[in-house]
MARMI-535220 format. One record per residue (C-alpha): residue number from 1; residue in three letters; x, y, z. Coordinates in steps of 0.25 Angstrom, whole numbers. Example, Ala and Ser with C-alpha at 12.3 -4.5 7.8 and 13.67 -1.06 7.14 Angstrom:
2
1,ALA,49,-18,31
2,SER,55,-4,29
//
This chain:
114
1,LYS,420,509,-518
2,PRO,412,504,-531
3,LEU,417,510,-544
4,TRP,405,518,-547
5,LYS,407,525,-533
6,ARG,421,528,-537
7,ILE,417,533,-551
8,TRP,406,543,-546
9,SER,414,548,-534
10,LEU,426,552,-544
11,SER,429,567,-543
12,VAL,427,569,-559
13,PRO,417,574,-568
14,CYS,404,566,-569
15,LYS,406,564,-584
16,ILE,419,555,-580
17,ARG,412,548,-569
18,ASN,401,545,-579
19,PHE,412,540,-589
20,LEU,418,531,-578
21,TRP,405,526,-575
22,LYS,401,522,-588
23,ALA,415,517,-592
24,CYS,415,508,-579
25,ASN,401,502,-583
26,ASP,405,500,-597
27,ALA,396,510,-602
28,ILE,405,518,-612
29,PRO,402,515,-627
30,THR,414,507,-630
31,LEU,413,498,-642
32,LYS,412,486,-633
33,ASN,400,492,-627
34,LEU,395,496,-641
35,LYS,396,482,-646
36,ARG,389,476,-634
37,HIS,377,485,-637
38,CYS,378,482,-652
39,VAL,383,496,-657
40,VAL,396,492,-663
41,GLU,400,478,-667
42,ASP,415,478,-664
43,SER,420,482,-650
44,SER,435,482,-654
45,CYS,441,495,-651
46,SER,441,503,-664
47,LEU,454,510,-660
48,CYS,464,498,-656
49,ALA,456,486,-660
50,GLN,462,479,-650
51,HIS,451,478,-639
52,ASP,436,479,-637
53,GLU,433,494,-634
54,ASP,428,493,-620
55,THR,429,504,-610
56,LEU,442,500,-604
57,HIS,448,499,-617
58,ALA,442,513,-622
59,LEU,447,520,-610
60,TRP,459,513,-605
61,SER,466,501,-613
62,TYR,465,508,-628
63,PRO,480,507,-632
64,THR,480,522,-637
65,PHE,475,527,-623
66,ALA,489,521,-618
67,GLN,495,534,-622
68,VAL,485,542,-614
69,TRP,485,534,-602
70,ASN,500,532,-601
71,GLU,501,547,-601
72,ASP,498,548,-587
73,PRO,507,539,-577
74,GLN,495,537,-568
75,TRP,490,527,-579
76,ASN,502,519,-579
77,PHE,495,507,-574
78,ARG,488,506,-588
79,ASP,498,496,-594
80,ARG,499,487,-582
81,LYS,485,485,-578
82,ALA,473,479,-585
83,PHE,459,482,-581
84,GLN,447,473,-586
85,ASP,438,485,-587
86,PHE,436,500,-585
87,PRO,431,499,-570
88,TYR,443,492,-567
89,LEU,452,503,-572
90,LEU,444,514,-566
91,ILE,445,507,-552
92,HIS,460,506,-554
93,VAL,461,521,-559
94,LEU,452,526,-546
95,ILE,462,518,-537
96,ARG,474,524,-544
97,VAL,468,538,-542
98,VAL,465,535,-528
99,VAL,478,530,-524
100,LEU,485,542,-532
101,ASN,476,552,-525
102,VAL,480,545,-511
103,ARG,495,546,-515
104,ASN,494,561,-519
105,ALA,487,564,-506
106,ASP,498,557,-498
107,LEU,508,565,-507
108,ASP,500,577,-504
109,ASP,500,575,-489
110,LEU,515,573,-489
111,VAL,519,585,-497
112,SER,509,593,-488
113,LYS,516,588,-475
114,LYS,529,593,-479
//
């Protein structure tokens, strides 16, 4: 199933689907995008100054966000897996959600059979 179909079939509020769609299409006003449109001169992240502020950096790899992502064990792959852009991250997350839902459904079946 193409990514856009997966996004639009998610059972989340419309504004979340719209945000994910914009993030996957690099349509969020990050510094990198603003520089490309000649709005700013520098695309370096103004908070960490280590990377260009693209969508993946702004939403996932910014160092301070490590505290947020590391709070929940389902994001434990964060330090082990690198993503080339936001769509690859989203595909990985969607696959994990499907696998976890299948596992939980299997566990529910096992518990209900006892």
